[in-house]
N, C-alpha and C positions, 0 to 999 in steps of 0.2 A: 207330594202326590195327592191329588184330589180323589175322593171316592166317586164311583160311578153309580148313578141313580138308575139301576135296572128295574126298580119298582114301577117306573113309568113306562116300561116297554109295552108296546101294544096299545097305548092309550090314544094314539093318533095325534100326538103333539107335533107342532112345527119344530124345526131345529131351534128357533129362538125360545119357544116355550120350554122345551126340554133343557136348554142351557140355563134358563132362569130358575127352573125347578131345582136343578142340580146345585146352582149357586145358593139357593135358600137352604137346602139340606146341608151343604158344607158350612154355611154360617151357623146353622142350628147346632152342629157338632161342636164348633168352636165355642159358642155361648154356653152350652151345657158343660163342656170341659172346664171352662173358666169360672162359671158362676153356679153351676149345679142345676138340677132339673127344676126345682121350685122357683128359681129366679129367672128361668128362661121364659121370655115373653115375645110376642110378635114385635113389639117396639125395640127390644134389645137385638133381635135378629136382624131387623132392617138396618139398624145402626151398624152392626157388624158387616152386613152384606153391602152396605153403601147404597141402599135403596131409598126411594123417596116416600113411600107410604106403606102402611100395613096392608092396604088393599092388594098390593102386589103379591103378598103371601096368601091372603084369603082367596085370591083368584085360583090358586093351585090347591090350597088346603083349607077345608071348611072350618077346622078348629085345631086346637093343640093336639088332641088325640090323633087325628089323621096325620098331622105333621110328624108326630113322634113315631107312629107306625111306619111311615115312609123312611124316616131317618134310621130307625132300628133295622129295618129290612135292608137298607143300603149298607149299613155298617156290617151286618152279618155277611152279605154278599162280598164285600171288600175283604173281610177276614177269610172267607172260604176260598176266594181266588188266590190269596197269598199262600194259604196252607197247601192248596192243590199244586201250585207252581213250585213250592220249595220242599215238599215232603217226598222222600224217596219212594219209588215203586218197588216193592219187594214182598215175597211171601214169608220172609223171616219176621215174625211178630215182634221179637225183641229189638231187631234193627228198626222196625217200623215205629215202635214206641219211642226209641231213642230219637229218631228223626222227628217224630211228633213234638217231643219236648223241646228240641233245638229250634224247630220252626215256630212254636208258640212263643218261646222266649225272644226270638228274633222279631216276631210281630209286635209284641208289647214294647220292645225297645225302640222299634222304628215308628210305631204309631200309638204313643201313650195316650194322646187325647181321644183317640177312637175307643181304646179300652176303657178309659174313664167314662166316656159318654154312654157306652153300653151298660156299664154298672149303674150309672145314675138313672137311666131310663128304666132298667129292670127293677131297681130298688124302689123307685118313687112313682112310677106310672100306675095310677089307680083309676078304677071306674067310679061312677057316681055313688055306688054302694060301698066303696072302699076296697073292693077286691082288686088284686093285682091284674094289670092289663096284659102283661107280656110274660107271665110266669112260665107257661109251658114251653114257649119257643126259646126263652133264654135258658131254662133248665136243660133243654136238649142240647143247646150250644155249649153250655158249661160242663155238663155231666153225662147226658144221655148217650151222645155219640161215642165218647171215650169208653164208657161202661160197656157198650155193645162190642167194641173192638177188643176190650180185655176179656170179655166172656167168650168171644170167638177164639181168642188165643188160648184160653183154658181148654176149650173143646178140642182144639188141635194139638194139645199137649205141650204148647210152648211156655205156658205160664203155670205157676203153682196154684194151690188152692187159696182163695181169698174171696171176699165179697166184692164183685166188680164195681158196684155202685159206690161203696165206701172208699175203695181204692181210687176211683175216678174223682170223687169229691176231695180226697186228700191231695191228689196231684193238682187239681184245679186250685185248691186253697194255697198250695205252695207257689203256683204261678201267680196268683193274685197278690200273694205276699211279696213276691219279687217286684211286681208292678208298683206297689206302694213303696218298696225300698228304693226303686229307681227314681221315684218322684222326690224322695228325701235326699238321695245321694246319686246324682247323675253321673258321677265319676266311679261308680261301682264297677269292680272287675267282673264284667258280664261273662267273659269266657270262663273264668274260674267258677262262677256261680252256675253256669250252664253245665260244666263238667261234673260238678258235685251233684246237682239235681238228677242228671241223667244216670250217673253211677248209682245213686241212692235208689231210684225207682227201678232200675234194671235189676239190682240185687233183690229188691223186695218182691218182684213179680216173676222172675224166671224160675222155671221148673228145676228142681235139684237133680 
């Protein structure tokens, strides 16, 4: 399944231009996942995409920063679409947390290169002064959204007392640890791992 480049929506591109842009973003994801952010270059991307010249990339993206911004935005949109489609709709915060965990695990199992590409971009994307380029948006993706849901569950009396941000970071670390485990052991019993994680965090968060 290819990602959809909604970053280009409203830019007035022709169907051919939109398809080429999406092709470049898809190839960028593959190169980052295979070689890492530092080794990702226009030349390696055109090789992966089967294009003839780096000018075909620079026509759509002025530089690596602009390409990485579009790639990250596309990856986040792809993730959000998957989560929206697979997470249950319920007012039961405990059931919602369980569904969130199951959906996140299903995503990282189905799209490991996407997850790895997001991590590479978030970790290594730097401005000219060395400051992180995407820190705020990735932090919200990894921790902020979940922390807000946990805090809301506490206000509604569904969850016990804990620091929502620390709990969100702990859950995210467990998920990212699973992603690394899957890379090392593709035959991992994912169903058992999912059951254990959901049971663990359900017990840790629910109100007594």
